[in-house]
C-alpha positions as CSV (number, residue, x, y, z in Angstrom):
1,M,-107.2,13.1,46.5
2,N,-109.7,15.4,46.0
3,D,-113.2,15.3,47.1
4,L,-115.5,15.3,43.8
5,Q,-118.9,15.8,44.0
6,V,-121.3,15.1,40.2
7,E,-124.4,16.7,39.5
8,K,-126.1,16.1,36.4
9,L,-128.2,19.2,35.4
10,P,-131.3,19.5,33.2
11,H,-130.3,20.1,29.2
12,S,-127.4,17.8,29.2
13,M,-125.2,19.8,31.3
14,A,-123.4,18.6,34.8
15,K,-121.6,20.4,37.6
16,L,-118.3,18.7,39.4
17,T,-118.0,20.5,42.9
18,V,-114.1,19.9,43.7
19,T,-113.1,20.4,47.2
20,V,-109.1,20.5,47.9
21,S,-108.1,20.2,51.6
22,A,-107.1,23.1,53.6
23,D,-103.5,21.8,53.5
24,G,-103.6,21.4,49.9
25,F,-104.4,24.8,49.6
26,E,-101.9,25.9,52.0
27,A,-99.2,24.2,49.9
28,A,-100.2,25.8,46.5
29,M,-100.2,29.5,48.3
30,E,-96.4,28.3,49.3
31,E,-95.6,27.2,45.9
32,V,-96.9,30.9,44.6
33,Y,-94.5,32.3,47.1
34,A,-91.7,30.2,46.5
35,K,-92.0,31.2,42.7
36,N,-92.3,34.6,43.3
37,R,-90.1,35.1,46.3
38,D,-87.2,37.2,44.1
39,T,-89.7,39.9,43.4
40,Y,-90.8,40.6,46.8
41,D,-89.2,44.0,48.1
42,V,-89.3,45.2,51.9
43,P,-87.6,47.5,53.7
44,G,-85.2,45.5,56.2
45,F,-85.1,42.6,54.2
46,P,-82.6,41.3,51.3
47,K,-84.3,40.8,48.3
48,G,-85.7,37.4,47.8
49,E,-85.6,36.4,51.9
50,V,-88.7,38.4,52.7
51,P,-90.6,35.4,55.1
52,M,-94.0,34.5,53.8
53,D,-95.9,35.6,57.2
54,T,-94.1,38.8,57.0
55,L,-95.7,39.4,53.8
56,E,-99.2,37.9,54.5
57,K,-99.0,40.2,57.9
58,M,-98.2,43.0,55.6
59,Y,-100.5,42.6,52.5
60,G,-102.9,39.9,53.7
61,P,-102.8,36.1,52.6
62,E,-104.9,37.4,50.0
63,M,-102.1,38.2,47.7
64,F,-101.5,34.5,47.1
65,Y,-105.1,33.3,46.3
66,Q,-105.6,33.9,42.7
67,E,-102.3,32.6,41.6
68,A,-103.0,29.5,44.0
69,A,-106.2,28.8,42.8
70,G,-105.3,29.0,39.5
71,L,-102.4,26.4,40.2
72,L,-105.2,23.9,41.8
73,V,-107.5,24.6,39.4
74,N,-105.3,23.6,36.5
75,L,-103.9,20.3,38.7
76,A,-107.5,19.2,39.8
77,Y,-109.4,19.5,36.5
78,P,-107.8,16.6,34.5
79,E,-108.0,14.7,37.3
80,A,-111.8,15.2,38.2
81,E,-112.5,14.7,34.5
82,R,-111.3,11.0,34.6
83,Q,-113.2,10.6,37.6
84,C,-116.6,11.7,36.5
85,G,-116.9,9.4,33.7
86,L,-118.6,12.1,31.6
87,T,-117.9,13.1,28.4
88,I,-117.3,16.7,28.5
89,V,-118.0,18.5,25.2
90,S,-117.8,22.1,26.0
91,T,-115.2,24.5,27.6
92,P,-116.0,24.3,31.6
93,E,-117.2,27.6,33.3
94,I,-115.3,27.9,36.6
95,E,-116.5,29.4,40.0
96,V,-114.8,29.5,43.3
97,V,-117.0,28.7,45.8
98,Q,-114.7,29.0,48.9
99,M,-110.8,30.5,49.4
100,E,-109.8,31.3,52.3
101,K,-106.7,30.7,54.4
102,G,-106.9,27.5,56.5
103,K,-110.3,26.3,55.1
104,D,-110.5,24.1,52.1
105,F,-110.4,25.3,48.9
106,I,-113.7,24.6,46.7
107,F,-114.8,25.6,42.9
108,T,-117.3,24.3,40.5
109,E,-117.0,23.3,36.9
110,T,-120.2,23.7,34.6
111,F,-120.0,21.9,31.3
112,A,-121.9,20.7,28.8
113,V,-122.0,16.7,28.6
114,K,-122.4,14.5,25.4
115,P,-126.4,13.6,25.1
116,E,-128.1,10.4,25.2
117,V,-129.5,9.7,21.9
118,I,-132.5,7.8,21.5
119,L,-133.0,6.4,18.0
120,G,-136.1,6.2,15.9
121,A,-136.0,4.3,12.4
122,Y,-132.9,4.1,11.0
123,R,-132.8,1.2,8.4
124,G,-134.7,1.2,5.1
125,I,-135.5,4.4,5.3
126,E,-137.2,5.8,2.5
127,I,-136.2,9.0,0.6
128,A,-136.6,10.5,-2.7
129,V,-133.7,11.8,-4.9
130,E,-132.9,12.3,-8.6
131,A,-130.5,10.2,-10.6
132,A,-127.4,11.4,-11.4
133,T,-127.9,12.4,-15.3
134,V,-125.5,14.5,-17.5
135,T,-127.3,16.6,-20.7
136,D,-125.1,17.1,-23.9
137,E,-126.3,20.9,-22.8
138,A,-124.1,20.1,-19.7
139,V,-121.4,19.1,-21.6
140,L,-121.8,21.7,-24.2
141,A,-121.6,24.6,-21.4
142,E,-118.8,22.9,-19.6
143,L,-116.8,23.2,-23.3
144,E,-117.9,26.8,-23.7
145,A,-116.8,27.7,-20.0
146,A,-113.2,26.3,-21.5
147,Q,-113.3,28.2,-24.5
148,K,-114.2,31.4,-22.6
149,Q,-111.4,30.1,-20.0
150,N,-108.5,30.1,-23.0
151,A,-110.0,32.8,-24.9
152,R,-107.2,35.1,-26.6
153,T,-107.3,39.0,-26.1
154,V,-107.0,41.0,-29.3
155,D,-107.6,44.7,-29.8
156,A,-110.8,45.3,-30.5
157,G,-110.5,48.1,-33.4
158,D,-112.1,51.3,-33.7
159,R,-115.6,50.8,-31.9
160,P,-116.7,51.5,-28.6
161,V,-116.7,49.6,-25.4
162,Q,-119.2,46.5,-25.2
163,V,-119.8,44.1,-22.2
164,G,-117.0,41.5,-22.1
165,D,-114.6,44.0,-23.5
166,I,-111.3,44.1,-21.4
167,V,-110.6,48.1,-21.0
168,N,-107.1,49.7,-20.2
169,M,-108.0,53.2,-18.2
170,D,-106.8,55.8,-15.9
171,Y,-109.5,57.3,-13.3
172,S,-109.5,59.7,-10.3
173,G,-112.7,59.5,-7.7
174,S,-113.5,62.4,-6.0
175,I,-116.4,63.3,-3.5
176,D,-117.9,66.7,-3.4
177,G,-115.1,67.9,-5.4
178,V,-112.3,66.0,-2.9
179,V,-110.3,63.5,-4.5
180,F,-110.1,60.4,-1.8
181,E,-107.4,58.0,-0.9
182,G,-107.5,54.8,-3.0
183,G,-109.5,56.0,-5.8
184,T,-107.1,57.2,-8.1
185,A,-105.2,54.7,-10.6
186,Q,-103.6,54.9,-14.2
187,G,-103.2,52.3,-16.5
188,Q,-105.9,50.0,-14.8
189,T,-107.5,47.4,-16.6
190,L,-111.1,46.2,-16.0
191,E,-113.2,43.7,-17.8
192,I,-116.7,44.8,-18.5
193,G,-119.5,42.6,-17.0
194,S,-117.2,41.4,-14.2
195,R,-118.9,43.5,-11.7
196,M,-115.4,44.2,-10.0
197,F,-116.0,47.9,-9.6
198,I,-119.0,49.9,-7.6
199,P,-122.4,49.1,-8.9
200,G,-123.0,51.3,-11.7
201,F,-119.4,51.9,-12.9
202,E,-119.2,49.2,-15.7
203,E,-122.4,49.7,-17.3
204,Q,-121.2,53.6,-17.7
205,M,-118.4,52.4,-19.6
206,V,-120.0,50.8,-22.3
207,G,-120.3,53.1,-25.7
208,H,-116.9,55.2,-24.9
209,R,-114.1,54.8,-27.4
210,V,-110.5,55.1,-27.0
211,G,-109.0,58.4,-26.5
212,E,-112.4,59.7,-24.7
213,S,-112.6,61.3,-21.3
214,F,-115.6,61.4,-19.4
215,D,-117.3,61.3,-16.1
216,V,-118.9,58.3,-14.1
217,S,-121.0,59.1,-11.4
218,V,-121.8,56.3,-8.7
219,T,-123.0,55.8,-5.0
220,F,-120.8,53.6,-2.7
221,P,-122.9,50.6,-1.4
222,E,-124.1,51.1,2.2
223,Q,-121.9,48.5,3.4
224,Y,-118.6,48.9,1.8
225,H,-115.4,47.9,3.2
226,A,-114.2,51.5,3.6
227,P,-116.6,53.1,6.3
228,E,-115.8,56.9,5.5
229,L,-116.9,56.2,2.0
230,A,-120.0,53.8,2.5
231,G,-123.1,55.1,0.9
232,K,-121.7,58.6,-0.5
233,P,-122.2,59.6,-4.3
234,A,-118.7,60.0,-6.0
235,V,-117.8,60.9,-9.5
236,F,-114.7,59.1,-11.4
237,A,-113.0,61.2,-14.1
238,V,-112.2,58.3,-16.9
239,T,-110.0,58.2,-19.6
240,V,-109.9,55.1,-22.1
241,H,-106.6,54.0,-23.3
242,G,-107.4,50.9,-24.8
243,I,-110.2,48.3,-25.9
244,Q,-109.3,44.8,-25.9
245,E,-112.0,41.7,-27.0
246,K,-111.9,38.1,-25.8
247,R,-111.7,35.9,-29.3
248,L,-112.8,32.1,-28.7
249,M,-111.3,29.2,-30.2
250,P,-113.4,27.2,-32.4
251,L,-115.0,24.0,-31.0
252,D,-113.4,21.8,-33.3
253,D,-110.2,19.0,-33.2
254,D,-107.8,21.6,-33.0
255,F,-109.4,23.0,-29.7
256,A,-109.5,19.2,-28.5
257,K,-105.6,19.0,-29.2
258,A,-104.9,22.1,-27.4
259,A,-106.7,20.6,-24.7
260,G,-104.6,17.2,-24.7
261,F,-107.2,15.1,-26.8
262,P,-106.7,13.7,-30.5
263,T,-110.5,14.6,-31.3
264,L,-113.2,16.8,-30.0
265,A,-115.7,13.7,-29.8
266,E,-112.8,12.2,-27.4
267,L,-112.9,15.7,-25.5
268,K,-116.5,15.7,-25.1
269,A,-116.5,11.5,-23.9
270,A,-113.9,13.0,-21.2
271,V,-115.8,16.0,-20.4
272,R,-119.1,13.7,-20.1
273,A,-117.3,11.2,-17.7
274,A,-115.8,13.9,-15.3
275,L,-119.5,15.3,-15.1
276,E,-120.9,11.8,-14.4
277,Q,-118.4,11.3,-11.8
278,R,-119.3,14.9,-10.5
279,A,-122.9,14.2,-10.6
280,E,-122.6,10.7,-8.9
281,Q,-120.9,12.5,-5.8
282,Q,-123.3,15.1,-5.8
283,A,-126.6,12.6,-5.9
284,R,-124.4,10.7,-2.9
285,A,-124.1,13.7,-1.2
286,D,-127.9,14.4,-1.7
287,R,-128.6,10.6,-0.5
288,E,-126.7,10.9,2.7
289,D,-128.3,14.5,3.5
290,A,-131.9,13.0,2.7
291,V,-131.3,9.6,5.2
292,L,-129.6,11.8,7.7
293,E,-132.5,14.4,7.8
294,A,-134.9,11.6,8.3
295,I,-133.1,9.8,11.1
296,I,-132.5,13.0,12.9
297,A,-136.1,13.7,12.6
298,G,-137.1,10.3,14.2
299,A,-134.5,10.4,16.9
300,Q,-134.7,12.7,20.3
301,M,-131.5,14.2,21.8
302,D,-131.1,17.2,23.9
303,I,-128.1,19.2,22.9
304,A,-126.9,21.7,25.5
305,D,-126.5,25.1,24.0
306,A,-122.9,25.1,25.5
307,M,-122.1,22.5,22.9
308,I,-123.7,23.9,20.0
309,Q,-121.3,26.9,20.8
310,T,-118.3,25.2,21.4
311,Q,-118.5,23.7,18.1
312,A,-119.4,27.2,16.3
313,E,-116.2,28.5,18.0
314,R,-114.3,25.6,16.5
315,M,-115.5,26.1,13.2
316,Y,-114.6,29.8,13.2
317,Q,-110.9,28.7,14.3
318,E,-111.0,26.8,11.2
319,L,-112.0,29.7,9.2
320,A,-109.1,31.6,10.8
321,E,-106.9,28.9,9.9
322,R,-108.1,28.9,6.2
323,M,-107.8,32.6,5.8
324,R,-104.1,32.7,7.5
325,A,-102.8,30.1,4.8
326,Q,-104.4,32.5,2.3
327,G,-102.4,35.5,4.0
328,L,-105.4,37.0,5.5
329,E,-105.6,38.0,9.1
330,M,-108.8,37.8,10.9
331,E,-108.6,41.6,11.9
332,E,-108.1,42.7,7.9
333,Y,-111.0,40.2,7.2
334,F,-113.4,42.1,9.7
335,R,-112.4,45.5,8.1
336,Y,-113.0,44.5,4.6
337,T,-116.6,42.7,5.8
338,G,-117.6,45.1,8.4
339,T,-118.6,42.0,10.8
340,T,-117.0,40.9,14.3
341,R,-115.6,37.5,15.6
342,E,-118.8,37.5,17.4
343,A,-120.9,37.7,14.9
344,L,-119.2,35.2,12.7
345,V,-119.7,32.7,15.8
346,E,-123.1,33.6,15.7
347,Q,-123.6,32.8,12.0
348,H,-122.1,29.2,12.5
349,L,-124.6,28.3,15.2
350,P,-127.2,26.7,13.0
351,K,-124.4,24.9,10.8
352,A,-122.7,23.8,14.3
353,E,-125.7,22.1,15.7
354,Q,-126.7,20.6,12.4
355,M,-123.4,18.9,12.3
356,L,-123.6,17.9,15.7
357,R,-127.0,16.1,15.1
358,Q,-125.6,14.2,12.5
359,R,-122.7,13.2,14.3
360,L,-124.8,12.0,17.3
361,V,-127.1,10.0,15.5
362,L,-124.3,8.2,13.4
363,E,-122.4,7.5,16.8
364,A,-125.4,6.3,17.9
365,V,-126.2,4.0,15.0
366,A,-122.6,2.7,15.1
367,Q,-122.9,1.6,18.8
368,A,-126.4,-0.2,17.7
369,E,-124.9,-2.0,14.8
370,G,-121.8,-2.9,16.6
371,I,-120.0,-0.9,13.8
372,T,-116.4,-0.9,14.4
373,V,-112.8,0.0,12.6
374,T,-110.6,-3.0,11.8
375,E,-106.5,-2.5,12.1
376,E,-106.7,-3.0,8.4
377,E,-109.2,0.1,7.5
378,F,-107.6,2.2,10.4
379,E,-104.0,1.6,8.6
380,A,-105.4,2.2,5.0
381,Q,-107.1,5.7,6.4
382,V,-103.6,6.7,7.8
383,K,-102.2,6.0,4.8
384,S,-104.6,7.8,2.6
385,Q,-104.6,10.9,4.9
386,S,-100.7,10.9,4.6
387,Q,-100.5,10.7,1.1
388,A,-103.5,13.7,0.8
389,Y,-101.1,16.1,3.0
390,G,-98.1,14.7,0.9
391,M,-96.0,13.2,3.6
392,N,-94.2,10.2,4.7
393,E,-96.4,7.8,6.6
394,E,-94.3,7.4,9.6
395,H,-93.6,11.4,9.9
396,F,-97.5,12.0,9.4
397,R,-98.2,9.3,12.1
398,S,-95.4,11.2,14.5
399,L,-97.2,14.4,14.0
400,L,-100.4,12.8,15.8
401,T,-101.1,12.7,19.4
402,D,-103.0,9.5,20.7
403,A,-106.2,11.8,20.9
404,G,-105.4,12.6,17.2
405,L,-105.0,9.3,16.3
406,E,-108.2,8.4,18.0
407,A,-110.4,11.2,16.8
408,M,-109.3,9.7,13.2
409,R,-110.6,6.2,14.4
410,Q,-113.9,7.9,15.6
411,D,-114.3,9.5,12.1
412,L,-114.1,6.6,10.0
413,T,-116.3,4.7,12.7
414,V,-118.8,7.5,12.1
415,Q,-118.1,7.1,8.2
416,K,-118.9,3.5,8.0
417,A,-121.9,4.2,10.3
418,L,-123.1,6.9,7.1
419,D,-122.4,4.2,4.5
420,F,-124.6,1.7,6.5
421,V,-127.6,3.8,6.7
422,V,-127.3,5.2,2.9
423,E,-126.7,1.8,1.8
424,A,-129.9,0.2,3.7
425,A,-132.2,3.2,2.7
426,S,-135.0,2.6,0.2
427,I,-134.8,5.3,-2.6
428,G,-137.6,6.2,-5.0
C-alpha cells in the first residue's frame, strides 16, 4: 500500500502526494530491466544476459528511471483516486518530486474536483416566456418552402440570366493573366443567388444570355480556405451554355396529393400541427433556459479552470467524431477553415462553462429533493436509447460499460431534476 496525502487547494483544485517505497521503486526498475533485457547489447555478454548491475555501472541506474516511473504512476493513480474520496473532473497534472535509486519514489497529481454548489431559490422561479403560437403566415411560409423544394427546372427560353436561375457554364480563372489551380471547370451548374461562388461572381452573371462569353472580376475573401488565393483579385472567363428556371407547382389539391394528402386543407392542417409541435418544443427549451439561468444566478459554485478546459476538450472530440462520421478528418477541416485545434477548444470554453453550471445546479437540486431514478425508468431509458440507435436492447446493453450505464442513470436523474424545476416555475 502506498502512502497518500491529500491537500485541498483553492478554486476547487486538489493535490495528491503519493509515496512509493524504495523497495517498490526498485521492483519497478527490475520489471523494466526484465522487459527489455533482450535488447541490451554489451560486449562480453550474450545478448539478453547482461546483468542489471552491470548496466547500472556502465550507464547509471537512471536508464531505468523514466519507464519505472511510468509503471508506478499508472499503477498508483487508480488506487489513489479511490482512496482520496474526491470526484476528479480533469486530467491530472503529474509531477515527479523524488526519483532516485535506494529512496522512496514520490510524485504529485494536481487536478480539479467537483465543486460544492450552494443553491439559492430554485422552486417557483418566475419567468416570462412567450406562448407557443403558429400564425397563418408561418403555415404559408412552410408550404412555399415545400413548393421551392419540389420545383421543376425547365429551359428559360431566350431571355437573360435572372436571380434564381440555374446556369450551365464553362469558366477559367486567372490571377495576373496566369490560370490558377482549381479555377477551371466545364459544364458547371450554378444557382444564381445561392452564394455558392466567390462574392460578386453570381451578381455579374445576371443579364447575360446563352452563348455569351465574358469576364467576371472578383476578389477572393481574406479568409479564403486556399491561402495562396486569399485576398487576391482574379478574372474568370465565362461562357454560358444554358439557362434553366424553377417552375413552382400551384398550391392546390394536386400539390397536396403529391405530398400524400387528399386536399390542400388537410395538408395545411398537418403543416400547422407539425409547426405547433415544433413551437411547443422551442417554448419548452426557452422555459428550461430561463429557469436554469435564474437558478444559476442565485447559486454559488467555484468551477476550476481545469474542469472547464476538460469539458471543452470533450466537446472538441465530439465535433471531431461528427466530422469523421461525415468523412472529413479534422486536418482537412483545419485547412478549409483556417483554424486550429487549440482555437476550436478555446471557442468551446464559454459553452463548456455554461453546460457545467447547468449540470452542477441540477445535480444539486436532485440531491436536495432526493430525486432518484427507479429501475423501471432506467430500463425504459435503456430501451429507448437502443431503439434510437436501431439496436437490439441486449446488444446495446452489452456495448456499455458499468461506467456508461451509470452515466446514463445520472443523465436521467439530471433530466428529472430539470423537469422538476420547470414544472415548479411560475410562468408570466
